[in-house]
PyMOL Python script that loads the backbone (N, CA, C, O; Angstrom):
from pymol import cmd

cmd.read_pdbstr("""\
ATOM      1  N   MET A   1      53.873 -51.524 -29.204  1.00  0.00           N
ATOM      2  CA  MET A   1      53.049 -50.791 -28.259  1.00  0.00           C
ATOM      3  C   MET A   1      53.466 -51.226 -26.849  1.00  0.00           C
ATOM      4  O   MET A   1      53.578 -52.415 -26.550  1.00  0.00           O
ATOM      5  N   SER A   2      53.684 -50.249 -26.021  1.00  0.00           N
ATOM      6  CA  SER A   2      54.097 -50.555 -24.655  1.00  0.00           C
ATOM      7  C   SER A   2      52.894 -50.975 -23.806  1.00  0.00           C
ATOM      8  O   SER A   2      51.742 -50.758 -24.179  1.00  0.00           O
ATOM      9  N   HIS A   3      53.190 -51.569 -22.677  1.00  0.00           N
ATOM     10  CA  HIS A   3      52.141 -51.991 -21.736  1.00  0.00           C
ATOM     11  C   HIS A   3      51.319 -50.794 -21.270  1.00  0.00           C
ATOM     12  O   HIS A   3      50.101 -50.891 -21.123  1.00  0.00           O
ATOM     13  N   GLN A   4      51.988 -49.669 -21.038  1.00  0.00           N
ATOM     14  CA  GLN A   4      51.304 -48.459 -20.569  1.00  0.00           C
ATOM     15  C   GLN A   4      50.347 -47.925 -21.636  1.00  0.00           C
ATOM     16  O   GLN A   4      49.241 -47.490 -21.316  1.00  0.00           O
ATOM     17  N   GLN A   5      50.769 -47.957 -22.899  1.00  0.00           N
ATOM     18  CA  GLN A   5      49.889 -47.503 -23.982  1.00  0.00           C
ATOM     19  C   GLN A   5      48.682 -48.432 -24.119  1.00  0.00           C
ATOM     20  O   GLN A   5      47.556 -47.971 -24.307  1.00  0.00           O
ATOM     21  N   ALA A   6      48.923 -49.733 -24.024  1.00  0.00           N
ATOM     22  CA  ALA A   6      47.824 -50.695 -24.142  1.00  0.00           C
ATOM     23  C   ALA A   6      46.828 -50.508 -23.005  1.00  0.00           C
ATOM     24  O   ALA A   6      45.619 -50.592 -23.218  1.00  0.00           O
ATOM     25  N   THR A   7      47.327 -50.256 -21.806  1.00  0.00           N
ATOM     26  CA  THR A   7      46.452 -50.017 -20.659  1.00  0.00           C
ATOM     27  C   THR A   7      45.629 -48.750 -20.875  1.00  0.00           C
ATOM     28  O   THR A   7      44.438 -48.721 -20.566  1.00  0.00           O
ATOM     29  N   GLY A   8      46.256 -47.714 -21.402  1.00  0.00           N
ATOM     30  CA  GLY A   8      45.538 -46.462 -21.674  1.00  0.00           C
ATOM     31  C   GLY A   8      44.441 -46.655 -22.704  1.00  0.00           C
ATOM     32  O   GLY A   8      43.339 -46.127 -22.554  1.00  0.00           O
ATOM     33  N   ILE A   9      44.742 -47.411 -23.750  1.00  0.00           N
ATOM     34  CA  ILE A   9      43.745 -47.669 -24.792  1.00  0.00           C
ATOM     35  C   ILE A   9      42.595 -48.502 -24.221  1.00  0.00           C
ATOM     36  O   ILE A   9      41.429 -48.250 -24.525  1.00  0.00           O
ATOM     37  N   LEU A  10      42.928 -49.488 -23.399  1.00  0.00           N
ATOM     38  CA  LEU A  10      41.897 -50.304 -22.770  1.00  0.00           C
ATOM     39  C   LEU A  10      41.004 -49.453 -21.865  1.00  0.00           C
ATOM     40  O   LEU A  10      39.782 -49.598 -21.888  1.00  0.00           O
ATOM     41  N   ARG A  11      41.603 -48.577 -21.077  1.00  0.00           N
ATOM     42  CA  ARG A  11      40.813 -47.695 -20.205  1.00  0.00           C
ATOM     43  C   ARG A  11      39.905 -46.783 -21.017  1.00  0.00           C
ATOM     44  O   ARG A  11      38.746 -46.574 -20.660  1.00  0.00           O
ATOM     45  N   LEU A  12      40.433 -46.242 -22.106  1.00  0.00           N
ATOM     46  CA  LEU A  12      39.619 -45.388 -22.978  1.00  0.00           C
ATOM     47  C   LEU A  12      38.437 -46.172 -23.532  1.00  0.00           C
ATOM     48  O   LEU A  12      37.320 -45.658 -23.589  1.00  0.00           O
ATOM     49  N   GLY A  13      38.677 -47.408 -23.939  1.00  0.00           N
ATOM     50  CA  GLY A  13      37.602 -48.246 -24.463  1.00  0.00           C
ATOM     51  C   GLY A  13      36.543 -48.538 -23.420  1.00  0.00           C
ATOM     52  O   GLY A  13      35.349 -48.517 -23.719  1.00  0.00           O
ATOM     53  N   VAL A  14      36.975 -48.812 -22.189  1.00  0.00           N
ATOM     54  CA  VAL A  14      36.032 -49.106 -21.115  1.00  0.00           C
ATOM     55  C   VAL A  14      35.186 -47.868 -20.797  1.00  0.00           C
ATOM     56  O   VAL A  14      33.964 -47.962 -20.682  1.00  0.00           O
ATOM     57  N   VAL A  15      35.835 -46.717 -20.656  1.00  0.00           N
ATOM     58  CA  VAL A  15      35.103 -45.480 -20.346  1.00  0.00           C
ATOM     59  C   VAL A  15      34.137 -45.142 -21.470  1.00  0.00           C
ATOM     60  O   VAL A  15      32.998 -44.753 -21.212  1.00  0.00           O
ATOM     61  N   THR A  16      34.580 -45.285 -22.714  1.00  0.00           N
ATOM     62  CA  THR A  16      33.711 -45.007 -23.861  1.00  0.00           C
ATOM     63  C   THR A  16      32.516 -45.959 -23.873  1.00  0.00           C
ATOM     64  O   THR A  16      31.394 -45.538 -24.154  1.00  0.00           O
ATOM     65  N   SER A  17      32.746 -47.230 -23.571  1.00  0.00           N
ATOM     66  CA  SER A  17      31.656 -48.209 -23.533  1.00  0.00           C
ATOM     67  C   SER A  17      30.654 -47.894 -22.428  1.00  0.00           C
ATOM     68  O   SER A  17      29.444 -47.979 -22.641  1.00  0.00           O
ATOM     69  N   VAL A  18      31.150 -47.533 -21.258  1.00  0.00           N
ATOM     70  CA  VAL A  18      30.255 -47.184 -20.147  1.00  0.00           C
ATOM     71  C   VAL A  18      29.415 -45.962 -20.513  1.00  0.00           C
ATOM     72  O   VAL A  18      28.211 -45.934 -20.261  1.00  0.00           O
ATOM     73  N   MET A  19      30.055 -44.953 -21.108  1.00  0.00           N
ATOM     74  CA  MET A  19      29.315 -43.757 -21.515  1.00  0.00           C
ATOM     75  C   MET A  19      28.266 -44.100 -22.569  1.00  0.00           C
ATOM     76  O   MET A  19      27.155 -43.571 -22.530  1.00  0.00           O
ATOM     77  N   ALA A  20      28.602 -44.972 -23.501  1.00  0.00           N
ATOM     78  CA  ALA A  20      27.646 -45.360 -24.542  1.00  0.00           C
ATOM     79  C   ALA A  20      26.453 -46.096 -23.945  1.00  0.00           C
ATOM     80  O   ALA A  20      25.316 -45.851 -24.348  1.00  0.00           O
ATOM     81  N   VAL A  21      26.694 -46.988 -22.996  1.00  0.00           N
ATOM     82  CA  VAL A  21      25.594 -47.708 -22.351  1.00  0.00           C
ATOM     83  C   VAL A  21      24.681 -46.734 -21.623  1.00  0.00           C
ATOM     84  O   VAL A  21      23.458 -46.839 -21.716  1.00  0.00           O
ATOM     85  N   ILE A  22      25.266 -45.789 -20.900  1.00  0.00           N
ATOM     86  CA  ILE A  22      24.452 -44.792 -20.189  1.00  0.00           C
ATOM     87  C   ILE A  22      23.648 -43.971 -21.179  1.00  0.00           C
ATOM     88  O   ILE A  22      22.442 -43.794 -21.004  1.00  0.00           O
ATOM     89  N   TRP A  23      24.305 -43.462 -22.225  1.00  0.00           N
ATOM     90  CA  TRP A  23      23.663 -42.570 -23.193  1.00  0.00           C
ATOM     91  C   TRP A  23      22.588 -43.282 -24.013  1.00  0.00           C
ATOM     92  O   TRP A  23      21.518 -42.728 -24.263  1.00  0.00           O
ATOM     93  N   LEU A  24      22.884 -44.524 -24.433  1.00  0.00           N
ATOM     94  CA  LEU A  24      21.989 -45.216 -25.359  1.00  0.00           C
ATOM     95  C   LEU A  24      20.957 -46.109 -24.686  1.00  0.00           C
ATOM     96  O   LEU A  24      19.929 -46.418 -25.289  1.00  0.00           O
ATOM     97  N   LEU A  25      21.208 -46.533 -23.445  1.00  0.00           N
ATOM     98  CA  LEU A  25      20.273 -47.437 -22.783  1.00  0.00           C
ATOM     99  C   LEU A  25      19.661 -46.844 -21.515  1.00  0.00           C
ATOM    100  O   LEU A  25      18.441 -46.845 -21.354  1.00  0.00           O
ATOM    101  N   VAL A  26      20.497 -46.345 -20.626  1.00  0.00           N
ATOM    102  CA  VAL A  26      19.997 -45.893 -19.319  1.00  0.00           C
ATOM    103  C   VAL A  26      19.163 -44.621 -19.457  1.00  0.00           C
ATOM    104  O   VAL A  26      18.046 -44.562 -18.943  1.00  0.00           O
ATOM    105  N   LEU A  27      19.685 -43.607 -20.139  1.00  0.00           N
ATOM    106  CA  LEU A  27      18.938 -42.345 -20.243  1.00  0.00           C
ATOM    107  C   LEU A  27      17.604 -42.493 -20.979  1.00  0.00           C
ATOM    108  O   LEU A  27      16.604 -41.945 -20.515  1.00  0.00           O
ATOM    109  N   PRO A  28      17.547 -43.213 -22.111  1.00  0.00           N
ATOM    110  CA  PRO A  28      16.228 -43.425 -22.733  1.00  0.00           C
ATOM    111  C   PRO A  28      15.266 -44.188 -21.823  1.00  0.00           C
ATOM    112  O   PRO A  28      14.067 -43.909 -21.820  1.00  0.00           O
ATOM    113  N   TRP A  29      15.779 -45.145 -21.053  1.00  0.00           N
ATOM    114  CA  TRP A  29      14.931 -45.887 -20.123  1.00  0.00           C
ATOM    115  C   TRP A  29      14.374 -44.947 -19.053  1.00  0.00           C
ATOM    116  O   TRP A  29      13.188 -45.007 -18.728  1.00  0.00           O
ATOM    117  N   VAL A  30      15.226 -44.081 -18.507  1.00  0.00           N
ATOM    118  CA  VAL A  30      14.771 -43.125 -17.490  1.00  0.00           C
ATOM    119  C   VAL A  30      13.721 -42.192 -18.081  1.00  0.00           C
ATOM    120  O   VAL A  30      12.712 -41.908 -17.436  1.00  0.00           O
ATOM    121  N   ALA A  31      13.948 -41.713 -19.299  1.00  0.00           N
ATOM    122  CA  ALA A  31      12.995 -40.797 -19.937  1.00  0.00           C
ATOM    123  C   ALA A  31      11.657 -41.462 -20.202  1.00  0.00           C
ATOM    124  O   ALA A  31      10.638 -40.776 -20.281  1.00  0.00           O
ATOM    125  N   ALA A  32      11.635 -42.780 -20.340  1.00  0.00           N
ATOM    126  CA  ALA A  32      10.383 -43.499 -20.621  1.00  0.00           C
ATOM    127  C   ALA A  32       9.590 -43.818 -19.362  1.00  0.00           C
ATOM    128  O   ALA A  32       8.446 -44.261 -19.464  1.00  0.00           O
ATOM    129  N   GLN A  33      10.153 -43.611 -18.193  1.00  0.00           N
ATOM    130  CA  GLN A  33       9.430 -43.881 -16.949  1.00  0.00           C
ATOM    131  C   GLN A  33       8.267 -42.902 -16.836  1.00  0.00           C
ATOM    132  O   GLN A  33       8.414 -41.740 -17.213  1.00  0.00           O
ATOM    133  N   PRO A  34       7.124 -43.336 -16.329  1.00  0.00           N
ATOM    134  CA  PRO A  34       5.915 -42.494 -16.333  1.00  0.00           C
ATOM    135  C   PRO A  34       6.108 -41.105 -15.709  1.00  0.00           C
ATOM    136  O   PRO A  34       5.673 -40.110 -16.288  1.00  0.00           O
ATOM    137  N   LYS A  35       6.742 -41.026 -14.556  1.00  0.00           N
ATOM    138  CA  LYS A  35       6.902 -39.726 -13.903  1.00  0.00           C
ATOM    139  C   LYS A  35       7.794 -38.799 -14.728  1.00  0.00           C
ATOM    140  O   LYS A  35       7.480 -37.621 -14.896  1.00  0.00           O
ATOM    141  N   MET A  36       8.899 -39.324 -15.240  1.00  0.00           N
ATOM    142  CA  MET A  36       9.806 -38.506 -16.040  1.00  0.00           C
ATOM    143  C   MET A  36       9.163 -38.135 -17.368  1.00  0.00           C
ATOM    144  O   MET A  36       9.315 -37.006 -17.835  1.00  0.00           O
ATOM    145  N   ALA A  37       8.450 -39.069 -17.979  1.00  0.00           N
ATOM    146  CA  ALA A  37       7.784 -38.783 -19.248  1.00  0.00           C
ATOM    147  C   ALA A  37       6.749 -37.674 -19.065  1.00  0.00           C
ATOM    148  O   ALA A  37       6.622 -36.803 -19.926  1.00  0.00           O
ATOM    149  N   ALA A  38       6.017 -37.694 -17.965  1.00  0.00           N
ATOM    150  CA  ALA A  38       5.036 -36.645 -17.694  1.00  0.00           C
ATOM    151  C   ALA A  38       5.725 -35.298 -17.495  1.00  0.00           C
ATOM    152  O   ALA A  38       5.248 -34.269 -17.974  1.00  0.00           O
ATOM    153  N   HIS A  39       6.849 -35.315 -16.785  1.00  0.00           N
ATOM    154  CA  HIS A  39       7.596 -34.075 -16.550  1.00  0.00           C
ATOM    155  C   HIS A  39       8.123 -33.514 -17.875  1.00  0.00           C
ATOM    156  O   HIS A  39       8.023 -32.311 -18.119  1.00  0.00           O
ATOM    157  N   LEU A  40       8.679 -34.367 -18.723  1.00  0.00           N
ATOM    158  CA  LEU A  40       9.191 -33.924 -20.016  1.00  0.00           C
ATOM    159  C   LEU A  40       8.066 -33.406 -20.903  1.00  0.00           C
ATOM    160  O   LEU A  40       8.251 -32.435 -21.636  1.00  0.00           O
ATOM    161  N   GLU A  41       6.899 -34.049 -20.840  1.00  0.00           N
ATOM    162  CA  GLU A  41       5.752 -33.592 -21.625  1.00  0.00           C
ATOM    163  C   GLU A  41       5.285 -32.213 -21.145  1.00  0.00           C
ATOM    164  O   GLU A  41       4.948 -31.350 -21.956  1.00  0.00           O
ATOM    165  N   HIS A  42       5.267 -32.014 -19.824  1.00  0.00           N
ATOM    166  CA  HIS A  42       4.892 -30.714 -19.269  1.00  0.00           C
ATOM    167  C   HIS A  42       5.856 -29.624 -19.747  1.00  0.00           C
ATOM    168  O   HIS A  42       5.428 -28.541 -20.146  1.00  0.00           O
ATOM    169  N   LEU A  43       7.142 -29.914 -19.706  1.00  0.00           N
ATOM    170  CA  LEU A  43       8.124 -28.945 -20.177  1.00  0.00           C
ATOM    171  C   LEU A  43       7.916 -28.636 -21.654  1.00  0.00           C
ATOM    172  O   LEU A  43       8.007 -27.482 -22.071  1.00  0.00           O
ATOM    173  N   ASP A  44       7.637 -29.665 -22.436  1.00  0.00           N
ATOM    174  CA  ASP A  44       7.405 -29.471 -23.867  1.00  0.00           C
ATOM    175  C   ASP A  44       6.177 -28.597 -24.105  1.00  0.00           C
ATOM    176  O   ASP A  44       6.196 -27.728 -24.976  1.00  0.00           O
ATOM    177  N   GLU A  45       5.108 -28.820 -23.337  1.00  0.00           N
ATOM    178  CA  GLU A  45       3.892 -28.009 -23.469  1.00  0.00           C
ATOM    179  C   GLU A  45       4.163 -26.548 -23.133  1.00  0.00           C
ATOM    180  O   GLU A  45       3.539 -25.652 -23.702  1.00  0.00           O
ATOM    181  N   GLN A  46       5.091 -26.304 -22.210  1.00  0.00           N
ATOM    182  CA  GLN A  46       5.429 -24.933 -21.811  1.00  0.00           C
ATOM    183  C   GLN A  46       6.456 -24.292 -22.746  1.00  0.00           C
ATOM    184  O   GLN A  46       6.809 -23.126 -22.570  1.00  0.00           O
ATOM    185  N   GLY A  47       6.931 -25.038 -23.727  1.00  0.00           N
ATOM    186  CA  GLY A  47       7.919 -24.515 -24.665  1.00  0.00           C
ATOM    187  C   GLY A  47       9.321 -24.464 -24.087  1.00  0.00           C
ATOM    188  O   GLY A  47      10.153 -23.669 -24.524  1.00  0.00           O
ATOM    189  N   ILE A  48       9.580 -25.309 -23.107  1.00  0.00           N
ATOM    190  CA  ILE A  48      10.894 -25.340 -22.469  1.00  0.00           C
ATOM    191  C   ILE A  48      11.672 -26.514 -23.018  1.00  0.00           C
ATOM    192  O   ILE A  48      11.192 -27.648 -23.012  1.00  0.00           O
ATOM    193  N   ASP A  49      12.866 -26.242 -23.490  1.00  0.00           N
ATOM    194  CA  ASP A  49      13.745 -27.287 -24.006  1.00  0.00           C
ATOM    195  C   ASP A  49      14.504 -27.892 -22.830  1.00  0.00           C
ATOM    196  O   ASP A  49      15.364 -27.221 -22.258  1.00  0.00           O
ATOM    197  N   PRO A  50      14.215 -29.148 -22.447  1.00  0.00           N
ATOM    198  CA  PRO A  50      14.876 -29.725 -21.285  1.00  0.00           C
ATOM    199  C   PRO A  50      16.374 -29.926 -21.473  1.00  0.00           C
ATOM    200  O   PRO A  50      17.094 -30.145 -20.499  1.00  0.00           O
ATOM    201  N   SER A  51      16.848 -29.855 -22.704  1.00  0.00           N
ATOM    202  CA  SER A  51      18.283 -30.006 -22.917  1.00  0.00           C
ATOM    203  C   SER A  51      19.028 -28.692 -22.723  1.00  0.00           C
ATOM    204  O   SER A  51      20.259 -28.674 -22.712  1.00  0.00           O
ATOM    205  N   ALA A  52      18.293 -27.587 -22.570  1.00  0.00           N
ATOM    206  CA  ALA A  52      18.932 -26.303 -22.339  1.00  0.00           C
ATOM    207  C   ALA A  52      19.468 -26.251 -20.917  1.00  0.00           C
ATOM    208  O   ALA A  52      18.826 -26.743 -19.989  1.00  0.00           O
ATOM    209  N   MET A  53      20.622 -25.666 -20.747  1.00  0.00           N
ATOM    210  CA  MET A  53      21.212 -25.618 -19.410  1.00  0.00           C
ATOM    211  C   MET A  53      20.616 -24.496 -18.575  1.00  0.00           C
ATOM    212  O   MET A  53      20.426 -24.658 -17.369  1.00  0.00           O
ATOM    213  N   PHE A  54      20.324 -23.376 -19.190  1.00  0.00           N
ATOM    214  CA  PHE A  54      19.782 -22.232 -18.461  1.00  0.00           C
ATOM    215  C   PHE A  54      18.541 -21.742 -19.192  1.00  0.00           C
ATOM    216  O   PHE A  54      18.621 -21.276 -20.328  1.00  0.00           O
ATOM    217  N   TYR A  55      17.411 -21.849 -18.542  1.00  0.00           N
ATOM    218  CA  TYR A  55      16.179 -21.363 -19.156  1.00  0.00           C
ATOM    219  C   TYR A  55      15.338 -20.615 -18.137  1.00  0.00           C
ATOM    220  O   TYR A  55      14.119 -20.526 -18.288  1.00  0.00           O
ATOM    221  N   THR A  56      15.968 -20.080 -17.106  1.00  0.00           N
ATOM    222  CA  THR A  56      15.227 -19.378 -16.063  1.00  0.00           C
ATOM    223  C   THR A  56      14.693 -18.032 -16.544  1.00  0.00           C
ATOM    224  O   THR A  56      13.858 -17.432 -15.867  1.00  0.00           O
ATOM    225  N   ASP A  57      15.149 -17.550 -17.685  1.00  0.00           N
ATOM    226  CA  ASP A  57      14.648 -16.288 -18.214  1.00  0.00           C
ATOM    227  C   ASP A  57      13.306 -16.448 -18.924  1.00  0.00           C
ATOM    228  O   ASP A  57      12.653 -15.449 -19.223  1.00  0.00           O
ATOM    229  N   LEU A  58      12.884 -17.668 -19.198  1.00  0.00           N
ATOM    230  CA  LEU A  58      11.607 -17.888 -19.866  1.00  0.00           C
ATOM    231  C   LEU A  58      10.451 -17.577 -18.924  1.00  0.00           C
ATOM    232  O   LEU A  58      10.514 -17.871 -17.730  1.00  0.00           O
ATOM    233  N   ASP A  59       9.408 -16.986 -19.466  1.00  0.00           N
ATOM    234  CA  ASP A  59       8.225 -16.664 -18.661  1.00  0.00           C
ATOM    235  C   ASP A  59       7.621 -17.915 -18.028  1.00  0.00           C
ATOM    236  O   ASP A  59       7.115 -17.866 -16.907  1.00  0.00           O
ATOM    237  N   ALA A  60       7.674 -19.021 -18.738  1.00  0.00           N
ATOM    238  CA  ALA A  60       7.084 -20.262 -18.226  1.00  0.00           C
ATOM    239  C   ALA A  60       7.800 -20.768 -16.986  1.00  0.00           C
ATOM    240  O   ALA A  60       7.241 -21.584 -16.253  1.00  0.00           O
ATOM    241  N   MET A  61       9.004 -20.316 -16.732  1.00  0.00           N
ATOM    242  CA  MET A  61       9.764 -20.802 -15.577  1.00  0.00           C
ATOM    243  C   MET A  61       9.368 -20.111 -14.278  1.00  0.00           C
ATOM    244  O   MET A  61       9.630 -20.654 -13.205  1.00  0.00           O
ATOM    245  N   GLN A  62       8.764 -18.964 -14.331  1.00  0.00           N
ATOM    246  CA  GLN A  62       8.442 -18.224 -13.112  1.00  0.00           C
ATOM    247  C   GLN A  62       7.570 -19.018 -12.138  1.00  0.00           C
ATOM    248  O   GLN A  62       7.906 -19.076 -10.955  1.00  0.00           O
ATOM    249  N   PRO A  63       6.456 -19.638 -12.582  1.00  0.00           N
ATOM    250  CA  PRO A  63       5.662 -20.436 -11.644  1.00  0.00           C
ATOM    251  C   PRO A  63       6.437 -21.641 -11.095  1.00  0.00           C
ATOM    252  O   PRO A  63       6.262 -22.024  -9.938  1.00  0.00           O
ATOM    253  N   ILE A  64       7.271 -22.218 -11.913  1.00  0.00           N
ATOM    254  CA  ILE A  64       8.068 -23.362 -11.462  1.00  0.00           C
ATOM    255  C   ILE A  64       9.048 -22.933 -10.386  1.00  0.00           C
ATOM    256  O   ILE A  64       9.196 -23.606  -9.366  1.00  0.00           O
ATOM    257  N   LEU A  65       9.719 -21.809 -10.615  1.00  0.00           N
ATOM    258  CA  LEU A  65      10.672 -21.307  -9.630  1.00  0.00           C
ATOM    259  C   LEU A  65       9.973 -20.938  -8.321  1.00  0.00           C
ATOM    260  O   LEU A  65      10.501 -21.199  -7.240  1.00  0.00           O
ATOM    261  N   LYS A  66       8.783 -20.329  -8.419  1.00  0.00           N
ATOM    262  CA  LYS A  66       8.024 -19.989  -7.204  1.00  0.00           C
ATOM    263  C   LYS A  66       7.678 -21.246  -6.415  1.00  0.00           C
ATOM    264  O   LYS A  66       7.812 -21.289  -5.192  1.00  0.00           O
ATOM    265  N   ARG A  67       7.221 -22.285  -7.154  1.00  0.00           N
ATOM    266  CA  ARG A  67       6.856 -23.552  -6.509  1.00  0.00           C
ATOM    267  C   ARG A  67       8.070 -24.162  -5.801  1.00  0.00           C
ATOM    268  O   ARG A  67       7.947 -24.671  -4.687  1.00  0.00           O
ATOM    269  N   LEU A  68       9.222 -24.113  -6.435  1.00  0.00           N
ATOM    270  CA  LEU A  68      10.423 -24.669  -5.817  1.00  0.00           C
ATOM    271  C   LEU A  68      10.862 -23.858  -4.605  1.00  0.00           C
ATOM    272  O   LEU A  68      11.355 -24.426  -3.630  1.00  0.00           O
ATOM    273  N   GLU A  69      10.692 -22.544  -4.651  1.00  0.00           N
ATOM    274  CA  GLU A  69      11.056 -21.702  -3.530  1.00  0.00           C
ATOM    275  C   GLU A  69      10.154 -21.954  -2.318  1.00  0.00           C
ATOM    276  O   GLU A  69      10.597 -21.828  -1.176  1.00  0.00           O
ATOM    277  N   ASN A  70       8.893 -22.311  -2.567  1.00  0.00           N
ATOM    278  CA  ASN A  70       7.935 -22.529  -1.482  1.00  0.00           C
ATOM    279  C   ASN A  70       8.076 -23.897  -0.821  1.00  0.00           C
ATOM    280  O   ASN A  70       7.409 -24.163   0.179  1.00  0.00           O
ATOM    281  N   ARG A  71       8.913 -24.755  -1.348  1.00  0.00           N
ATOM    282  CA  ARG A  71       9.085 -26.091  -0.756  1.00  0.00           C
ATOM    283  C   ARG A  71       9.790 -26.019   0.551  1.00  0.00           C
ATOM    284  O   ARG A  71      10.019 -27.047   1.187  1.00  0.00           O
TER     285      ARG A  71
END
""", "prot")
cmd.dss("prot")
cmd.show_as("cartoon", "prot")
cmd.util.cbc("prot")
cmd.orient("prot")
């Protein structure tokens, strides 16, 4: 294995590890914070999937969009 290949594998391992820490530790911690947990609960009550990328067509989004426009 060449030095360049070893460096590439090491970089891949580092990036994968950083992504795993963010995905498995940081994001769950953020979701557990009171303000975020309340926001996620509100979305769940409205039937909005927070993992969806586009949900502006849902009826429940209209009041939210109006509120954001009025800011």
